N, C-alpha and C positions, 0 to 999 in steps of 0.2 A: 514426399509425394502428395500432390494435391488430388483429391478425388472429387469430381463434380459430374454433373449430368444426371442421367436416369439410372437409379439403382433398383435392384430387386432382391428380395430375400430368396436365397437358394434353398430349394426344397427337393426332396428325393424325386418328385415328379419331373423336375427340370433337368436332372443329370443327363439323360440321353440327348436332349436338345442342345445343351451346351457342349457336349462332347462331339456332336456331329456338325454343328454350325457355329461359326465364329460369333461371339457375343455381339459385335457391332452389327452384323447382319440381322440379329434378333432385336436390335434396338436397345441393347443394354450396355451401359458404360461401366458399371461396377456391380458387385454382388455383396450382400450382407449374409454372413453365416453365423449361426448360433454356436458358439465355441464348444459348449458341452456335448453337442452332437458328434464331435470328432475327437473326444478325449479317450476313446477306446483304442488300444493299440491294434493297428492293422485293420483288416476288414474292408468291405466294399465302399462304405461311405468315405473313408479316408482315401482310398484309391481314386474315387471320383473327384474328391476335393483337390488332391494333388495334381491330377490331370487338368482340371478346369482352371485352377489358379495360375497355371503357366501363361494363360492368355487373357485373364480377366482380373483387374484389380479387385481386392476384397477388403471388407471391413469386418472385424469380429464383434459380435454382440454377446458379452458374457452375462447371461441371465441369472446366474447363481452367485454372483459376487457379493451382493447385499452390502455394498459399501456404506449405505445410509442406515443400516440396521444397528441394533444395540449390541450384537455379538461382536467379539473381536474378529479381525481378519483371519481367514483360514489360509495359512501360509502353505499348507499341503496342496490345497486347490490351486493357489497361485503358481506354485512350482509346476504342477501338472499342466496348467494353462500355458 
């Protein structure tokens, strides 16, 4: 899938707008989500993400991966992700 156009970082303040109005009408082609915000099982953030992603392409931004760091990869984190 090619993702192009205008993207926006999905924040909690945006949930209601994206659930009530199609993203195209809001002028947004895709959303960026911070992976770690949704690694908790269940809960409202995950429910919003599940509903919104049906209509809007998303890219994940894993801020805790630390791929360029000196520590070895955290395979537990990668499994969870």
